[in-house]
ZARONU-144721 format. One record per atom (N, C-alpha, C): x, z, y; residue in one letter. Coordinates in steps of 0.1 Angstrom, whole numbers, padded with zeros to 4 digits, always signed. Each point is the difference from the previous one (the first is absolute). Layout:
N
XZYA;...
END
This chain:
109
+1002+1193+1276M;-0005-0003-0014M;-0002+0013-0007M;-0011+0000-0008G;-0003+0012-0007G;+0008+0002-0013G;+0000+0011-0006G;+0007+0003-0012G;-0009+0001-0012G;+0005+0006-0011G;-0009+0002-0011G;+0002-0011-0010G;-0004+0002-0012S;+0001-0010-0010S;-0013-0008-0001S;+0001-0013-0002A;-0011-0009-0002A;-0004+0000-0015A;-0013-0001-0002T;-0005-0002-0014T;-0004-0014-0002T;+0000-0005-0012S;-0004-0014-0002S;-0013+0000-0007S;-0008+0011+0001A;-0013+0000-0005A;-0009-0009+0007A;-0010-0006-0006E;-0009-0009+0006E;-0008+0007+0010E;-0002-0006+0012S;-0007+0007+0011S;-0015-0001-0004S;-0008+0010+0005P;-0014+0001-0003P;-0008-0013+0004P;+0004-0006+0011D;-0007-0012+0005D;+0005-0013-0007D;+0010+0001-0008G;+0005-0011-0008G;+0009-0009+0008G;+0004+0004+0013E;+0009-0009+0008E;+0014+0005-0001E;+0009-0009+0001V;+0014+0004+0000V;+0004+0003+0014V;+0009+0009+0002S;+0005+0003+0013S;+0015+0004+0000S;+0006-0001+0011L;+0014+0004+0002L;+0000+0014+0005L;+0008+0008-0006V;+0001+0014+0004V;+0015+0003+0002V;+0002+0010+0009E;+0014+0005+0002E;+0003+0010-0011E;+0011-0001-0005C;+0004+0010-0010C;+0015+0003+0001C;+0004+0012-0005T;+0014+0004+0000T;+0005-0005-0014T;+0011-0007+0001V;+0006-0006-0012V;+0012+0008-0004V;+0002+0003-0013P;+0012+0006-0005P;+0011-0010+0000P;+0013+0003+0001P;+0010-0010-0001P;+0002-0003-0015P;+0004-0012-0003P;+0007-0010+0008P;-0009-0012+0002P;-0013+0001+0001P;-0008-0013+0001P;+0004-0008+0013P;-0002-0013-0002R;+0002-0009+0011R;-0011-0010+0001R;-0002-0005+0012C;-0010-0010+0002C;+0005-0013-0006C;-0009-0009-0002R;+0003-0013-0006R;+0010-0007+0009R;+0000+0002+0013C;+0009-0006+0009C;+0014+0005-0001C;+0002+0011-0007G;+0013+0006-0001G;+0002+0013+0008G;-0010+0003+0009T;+0001+0012+0008T;+0000+0012-0010T;+0010+0009+0001R;+0000+0012-0008R;-0007+0011+0007R;-0007+0008-0007F;-0007+0012+0005F;+0008+0012-0003F;+0004+0007+0011A;+0007+0013-0002A;-0010+0010-0005A;+0005+0011-0006E;-0009+0011-0005E;-0009+0004+0011E;-0013+0001-0004S;-0011+0004+0008S;-0003-0010+0011S;+0004-0012-0001T;-0004-0010+0009T;-0015-0004-0002T;-0006-0003+0011T;-0014-0004-0001T;+0000-0016-0002T;-0008-0004-0009A;-0001-0015-0003A;-0015-0003-0002A;-0003-0012-0003L;-0013-0005-0003L;-0002-0002-0015L;-0011+0004-0005A;-0004-0002-0014A;-0014-0005-0001A;-0004-0006-0011L;-0013-0005-0002L;-0009+0011-0006L;-0011+0002+0005R;-0010+0010-0007R;-0013-0008-0002R;-0006+0004-0011G;-0013-0007-0004G;+0002-0012-0009G;+0012-0001-0005V;+0003-0011-0009V;-0006+0002-0014V;-0008-0009-0004P;-0007+0001-0013P;+0010+0001-0012P;-0005+0006-0010D;+0009+0002-0012D;+0005-0013-0005D;-0008-0011+0001S;+0004-0013-0006S;+0013-0005+0006S;+0004+0003+0012V;+0012-0005+0007V;+0009+0012+0005V;-0004+0012-0003R;+0008+0011+0005R;+0015+0000-0004R;+0002-0005-0012G;+0014+0000-0005G;+0009-0009+0009G;-0006-0010+0007L;+0008-0009+0008L;+0005+0007+0013L;-0006+0011+0003F;+0004+0007+0013F;+0005+0014-0003F;+0000+0005-0012D;+0005+0014-0002D;+0014+0001+0004D;+0003+0011+0007G;+0014+0003+0004G;+0005-0009+0011G;-0009-0008+0006K;+0005-0008+0011K;-0004+0006+0014K;+0009-0001+0009A;-0002+0004+0014A;+0004-0011+0009A;-0006-0001+0011F;+0002-0011+0010F;+0003+0006+0014F;+0009-0008+0007C;+0003+0005+0013C;-0009-0006+0011C;-0007-0011-0003T;-0009-0006+0010T;-0011-0007-0008T;-0011-0003+0008V;-0011-0007-0006V;+0004-0014-0004V;+0009-0006+0007G;+0005-0013-0003G;+0007+0000-0014G;+0007+0010-0003C;+0006+0001-0014C;-0011+0001-0011C;-0011+0007+0003V;-0011+0001-0009V;-0006-0014-0002V;-0002-0007+0010R;-0006-0013-0001R;+0009-0010-0007R;+0013+0001+0002V;+0010-0009-0007V;+0000+0003-0015V;-0002+0013-0003E;+0000+0004-0014E;-0012-0007-0007E;-0012+0001+0006F;-0012-0007-0005F;+0003-0015-0001F;+0005-0006+0010L;+0002-0015+0000L;+0009-0004-0012L;+0011+0008-0002E;+0009-0003-0011E;-0007+0002-0014E;-0009+0010-0001M;-0007+0001-0012M;-0009-0012-0003M;-0007-0005+0011F;-0008-0012-0001F;+0008-0012-0004F;+0012-0001+0006E;+0008-0011-0003E;+0005+0000-0015E;+0003+0012-0005T;+0004+0001-0014T;-0011-0004-0009T;-0012+0005+0003L;-0011-0004-0009L;-0003-0015+0001L;+0000-0005+0012D;-0002-0015+0002D;+0011-0008-0008D;+0012+0005+0000G;+0011-0007-0007G;-0002+0000-0015G;-0009+0009-0005M;-0003+0000-0014M;-0009-0012-0004M;-0008-0005+0009L;-0008-0011-0003L;+0008-0012-0004L;-0005-0008-0009D;+0007-0012-0005D;+0014+0003-0006D;+0001+0013-0005S;+0012+0004-0008S;-0005+0005-0013S;+0010+0002-0009P;-0004+0006-0013P;-0006+0014+0001P;+0002+0007+0012A;-0006+0013+0002A;-0015-0001+0004A;-0005-0012+0002E;-0013-0002+0005E;-0011+0007-0009E;+0003+0000-0013A;-0009+0007-0009A;-0002+0014+0004A;+0010+0007+0005M;-0001+0014+0004M;-0008+0001+0012M;+0000-0010+0009L;-0007+0000+0013L;-0015+0003-0002L;-0006-0005-0010S;-0014+0003-0002S;-0002+0015-0001S;+0009+0007-0006D;-0001+0015+0000D;+0003+0006+0013D;+0008-0007+0008L;+0004+0005+0013L;-0010-0003+0012L;-0010-0009-0003R;-0009-0005+0010R;-0007+0012+0007R;-0005+0010-0008P;-0007+0011+0007P;+0010+0008+0009P;+0013+0001-0004S;+0010+0007+0008S;+0002-0008+0012S;+0001-0013-0001Y;+0003-0009+0011Y;-0012+0001+0010Y;-0012+0001-0005S;-0012+0001+0009S;+0001+0014+0007S;+0004+0010-0007E;+0000+0013+0006E;+0011+0001+0011E;+0012-0006-0003L;+0010-0001+0010L;-0005-0007+0013L;-0007-0011-0002A;-0006-0007+0011A;-0010+0008+0008A;-0008+0008-0007R;-0009+0009+0007R;+0008+0011+0008R;+0010+0006-0006L;+0008+0010+0007L;+0007-0006+0012L;+0005-0012-0002F;+0007-0007+0012F;-0010-0002+0011F;-0012-0004-0003A;-0010-0002+0010A;-0004+0014+0007A;-0001+0010-0008D;-0003+0013+0006D;+0011+0004+0010D;+0013-0002-0004L;+0011+0003+0009L;-0001-0008+0013L;-0005-0012+0000A;-0001-0008+0012A;-0008+0007+0011A;-0009+0009-0005H;-0009+0006+0010H;+0006+0013+0005H;+0012+0004-0004E;+0006+0012+0005E;+0007-0002+0013E;
END
């Protein structure tokens, strides 16, 4: 695996991609895997500003963990339907659509 830091700037072609990056401690993957100092992990690159905050500071040990992160985000947003929070969902629909596009882009990796 390669080293170096990953940036979260949007890629020129507008597609999201997974990149290898060196993570500073003490980040851990969503699954609980801890990354030692200078460990190489996966991070998302090309994430649009509208949803970048959802991924800032996150590193993943496998592509499977990235996919589960997306699926949980979808589940959370879906859970807001038919709830008092549904009024907020109209504001989140563009973000939901962007997440779906990013998830589809990752399926091609």
